[in-house]
C-alpha positions as a printed Julia matrix, in Angstrom:
287×3 Matrix{Float64}:
  94.51  -30.34  58.83
  96.37  -27.54  57.38
  98.11  -24.73  59.64
  96.41  -21.56  60.42
  97.03  -18.2   61.46
  95.06  -16.88  64.16
  94.43  -13.16  65.29
  93.24  -12.3   68.74
  91.99   -8.78  69.24
  90.89   -7.77  72.64
  89.0    -4.0   72.28
  92.0    -2.04  73.3
  94.39   -3.98  71.3
  95.07   -5.72  67.93
  97.86   -8.0   68.83
  98.48  -10.85  66.42
 100.04  -14.54  66.8
 100.73  -16.56  63.77
 100.86  -20.05  62.47
  98.67  -22.05  64.67
  96.31  -24.72  63.4
  92.74  -23.64  64.27
  91.98  -26.94  66.35
  95.04  -26.43  68.3
  94.22  -22.6   68.99
  90.58  -23.73  70.04
  92.0   -26.63  72.39
  94.49  -24.35  74.02
  91.55  -21.82  75.23
  89.37  -22.44  78.39
  85.99  -24.48  78.12
  82.84  -22.12  78.39
  84.97  -19.1   77.37
  83.2   -17.87  74.52
  79.97  -16.12  74.34
  79.24  -16.22  70.4
  80.56  -18.33  67.74
  79.7   -16.85  64.61
  81.48  -18.16  61.35
  81.2   -19.4   57.69
  83.36  -22.64  57.08
  84.51  -23.13  53.54
  82.02  -25.18  51.52
  84.17  -27.62  49.83
  83.74  -26.35  46.45
  87.51  -25.85  45.61
  88.24  -21.77  46.65
  91.51  -20.48  46.96
  91.31  -21.08  50.58
  90.48  -24.39  50.98
  91.39  -27.98  49.74
  88.59  -29.94  48.26
  87.85  -33.35  49.82
  85.1   -35.78  49.58
  81.9   -34.55  51.31
  82.2   -37.38  53.99
  85.84  -36.28  54.81
  84.67  -32.63  54.84
  81.96  -33.28  57.15
  84.47  -35.43  59.44
  86.7   -32.26  59.31
  83.7   -29.97  60.58
  82.8   -32.57  63.48
  86.19  -32.01  64.97
  85.64  -28.27  64.71
  82.25  -28.2   65.87
  83.23  -30.25  68.86
  85.96  -27.78  69.91
  83.32  -25.2   69.51
  80.82  -26.6   71.81
  83.43  -26.73  74.41
  84.13  -23.56  74.22
  80.51  -22.05  74.3
  79.11  -20.2   77.47
  76.28  -21.93  79.15
  74.13  -18.89  77.99
  76.06  -18.69  74.72
  74.95  -19.33  70.81
  76.63  -20.58  67.81
  75.81  -19.1   64.48
  77.24  -21.45  61.55
  76.25  -19.82  57.98
  76.42  -22.07  55.09
  75.54  -22.69  51.6
  75.58  -25.7   49.18
  78.36  -28.35  48.3
  78.31  -28.96  44.67
  79.16  -32.05  42.81
  78.63  -32.57  39.1
  75.87  -29.95  39.31
  73.75  -31.61  42.14
  73.66  -29.39  45.3
  73.81  -30.82  48.64
  72.82  -28.06  51.29
  75.33  -28.15  54.06
  72.69  -27.04  56.69
  71.13  -30.65  56.38
  74.27  -32.48  56.93
  75.57  -30.31  59.69
  72.62  -30.07  61.86
  72.5   -33.68  63.14
  76.59  -32.9   64.18
  75.16  -30.17  66.28
  72.18  -31.95  67.78
  74.54  -34.87  68.74
  76.23  -32.39  71.32
  72.63  -31.59  72.87
  72.55  -28.21  70.8
  68.9   -26.7   70.17
  68.05  -25.14  67.07
  66.5   -21.82  67.59
  66.38  -20.31  64.06
  67.49  -21.31  60.53
  67.93  -17.81  59.29
  67.73  -17.29  55.42
  70.01  -14.52  54.27
  68.95  -13.34  50.86
  71.05  -11.51  48.6
  70.22  -10.38  44.94
  73.56  -11.15  43.21
  75.7   -13.88  42.61
  76.95  -16.57  39.86
  74.46  -17.08  37.01
  73.59  -20.82  36.62
  72.68  -22.48  33.24
  71.05  -25.76  34.22
  69.47  -24.87  37.25
  67.96  -21.63  39.21
  70.71  -19.32  40.23
  71.27  -19.54  44.19
  70.28  -16.3   45.87
  70.34  -17.25  49.59
  72.36  -19.16  52.11
  71.38  -20.01  55.73
  72.49  -19.44  59.25
  72.12  -22.27  62.09
  71.83  -20.53  65.24
  72.02  -22.88  68.27
  72.18  -22.51  71.97
  73.34  -24.85  74.57
  70.4   -24.58  76.78
  67.13  -22.83  77.23
  68.9   -19.71  79.16
  70.68  -17.94  76.58
  71.18  -14.35  75.87
  68.81  -12.86  73.47
  68.1    -8.95  73.01
  65.13   -8.77  70.49
  64.68   -4.87  70.96
  68.54   -4.3   70.01
  67.44   -5.76  66.3
  63.78   -4.51  65.61
  63.43   -2.92  62.34
  60.64   -0.52  61.12
  57.22   -1.53  61.23
  55.82   -1.39  57.72
  52.72    0.42  59.16
  54.0     2.2   62.23
  51.03    4.12  62.97
  48.55    1.49  62.73
  45.95    1.11  65.64
  43.88   -1.36  67.07
  40.18   -0.78  65.44
  38.05   -2.63  68.13
  38.3    -4.23  71.59
  39.61   -2.99  74.55
  42.68   -1.54  73.02
  40.74    0.43  70.34
  42.59    3.45  69.13
  45.64    2.4   70.74
  48.86    1.78  68.66
  48.94   -2.22  67.79
  52.75   -2.36  67.1
  55.57   -2.27  69.2
  56.82    1.37  69.16
  60.86    0.1   68.97
  59.86   -1.47  65.54
  59.31   -5.29  64.29
  60.76   -8.3   64.64
  63.03   -8.82  61.69
  61.81  -12.42  61.24
  64.17  -15.09  59.99
  64.68  -14.25  56.2
  67.07  -11.23  56.12
  67.75   -9.31  52.89
  71.33   -7.6   53.07
  73.39   -7.12  49.97
  76.5    -9.83  49.97
  79.9    -8.3   49.41
  80.62   -7.67  45.54
  83.29   -5.35  43.68
  81.07   -2.37  44.3
  80.5    -2.93  47.9
  82.29   -0.48  50.43
  83.65   -3.34  52.27
  85.37   -5.34  49.4
  88.64   -6.81  49.71
  90.36   -9.92  47.68
  88.63  -12.57  49.59
  86.17  -14.34  47.26
  83.13  -14.93  49.57
  83.41  -12.21  52.28
  80.83  -11.43  54.94
  79.2    -8.35  55.23
  79.82   -6.71  58.57
  76.07   -5.89  59.19
  75.03   -9.67  58.86
  77.23  -10.25  62.22
  76.35   -7.15  63.63
  72.64   -8.42  63.89
  73.77  -11.41  65.35
  76.11   -9.86  68.02
  73.64   -6.99  69.28
  71.06  -10.01  69.63
  73.03  -12.8   71.22
  75.35  -11.05  73.28
  76.22   -8.51  76.13
  78.88   -5.48  76.1
  82.38   -6.74  76.55
  81.36  -10.55  75.68
  83.75  -12.53  73.66
  82.89  -13.43  69.93
  84.95  -15.92  68.17
  85.11  -16.89  64.35
  87.31  -19.82  63.61
  87.24  -19.06  59.96
  87.57  -15.21  59.97
  88.52  -14.5   56.44
  89.38  -10.98  56.56
  87.83  -10.08  59.78
  84.27   -9.08  59.07
  83.07  -10.95  62.14
  85.5    -9.57  64.48
  84.91   -6.18  63.27
  81.12   -6.4   64.07
  82.09   -7.36  67.31
  84.48   -4.44  67.98
  82.05   -1.78  66.69
  79.83   -2.88  69.39
  82.02   -3.14  72.35
  82.77   -6.78  72.22
  86.04   -8.65  72.44
  87.19  -10.25  69.12
  88.9   -13.46  68.46
  89.59  -15.27  64.96
  91.75  -17.68  63.16
  92.26  -18.11  59.43
  94.52  -20.52  57.36
  95.6   -17.5   54.81
  98.19  -15.37  56.13
  97.22  -12.84  53.7
  93.81  -12.63  55.01
  95.01  -12.39  58.66
  97.02   -9.33  57.38
  94.17   -7.82  55.65
  92.06   -8.37  58.86
  94.66   -6.56  61.04
  94.78   -3.78  58.77
  91.09   -3.28  58.69
  90.96   -3.21  62.51
  93.75   -0.72  62.75
  91.41    1.4   60.23
  88.45    0.69  62.72
  90.58    1.91  65.58
  91.41    5.16  63.77
  87.76    5.75  62.69
  88.56    5.2   58.88
  87.21    1.81  58.35
  84.15    1.98  55.81
  81.22   -0.44  56.72
  77.8    -0.55  55.04
  75.53    0.73  57.79
  72.98   -1.46  59.28
  69.37   -0.89  57.91
  70.46    0.97  54.9
  67.97    0.36  52.41
  68.93   -2.19  49.53
  69.56   -0.45  46.09
  66.81   -0.87  43.68
  66.96    0.44  40.21
  63.35    0.28  39.47
  62.88    3.2   42.38
  63.6     6.93  42.03
  67.31    7.35  43.28
  67.6     3.56  43.8
  65.36    3.66  46.87
  67.89    5.31  48.96
């Protein structure tokens, strides 16, 4: 296991402690102390922030981290593990399929397999280009925090009414909007994205915001064991949660610290939740 840097940010502070292994950091925290663990681990494809190993070694490493994540999870908490594909000689292995049994071995329950769909990425020549990744949302038990009303999206037909029966003439949909479903269309962070940093595979803040709002209460603790440049932490802080994270790259940790300073100063730019996706086929791009 490579050494890691970690950043711990209570809402009123941005203190930082460096040079600790992520497992060592997790093992030093009390059991049941985290309400939401949301992260995107390396996919073992040779990015600058990871060391490529065999798929079996990768899974064994993930088992150790997941075991600690489960220990840290509160009774009513959630784990959201966002992954894509491992690629070997042009063949893909969906990482959610190989990691699902690891979570189940700890008795966790899968609530949703959320599809994160985005319109841009690397273009493939010998297979179809990948345009989605998945988020496995697990809970420890059947009593878990979930606030659907906090993440409802506008109804397609907001004025639609029942046309017969005892509710004839009444609005048929929820006035707060509809359930967003398990397919989320949110742009990934590319060169022209307002959140773009040097990280090659950066989380969009709004992706995590939806999870934070749905799965936690104000002042709850949100933890990202592979935080990168801190997007998960920022999403937590935006909504009044406590944020904790760690990452292998000291440069990313410093960028995360700077972004959090900008957040506290009211200067951080993030893509607003619910902003329409740009569509060049529509007048004005659909905005």
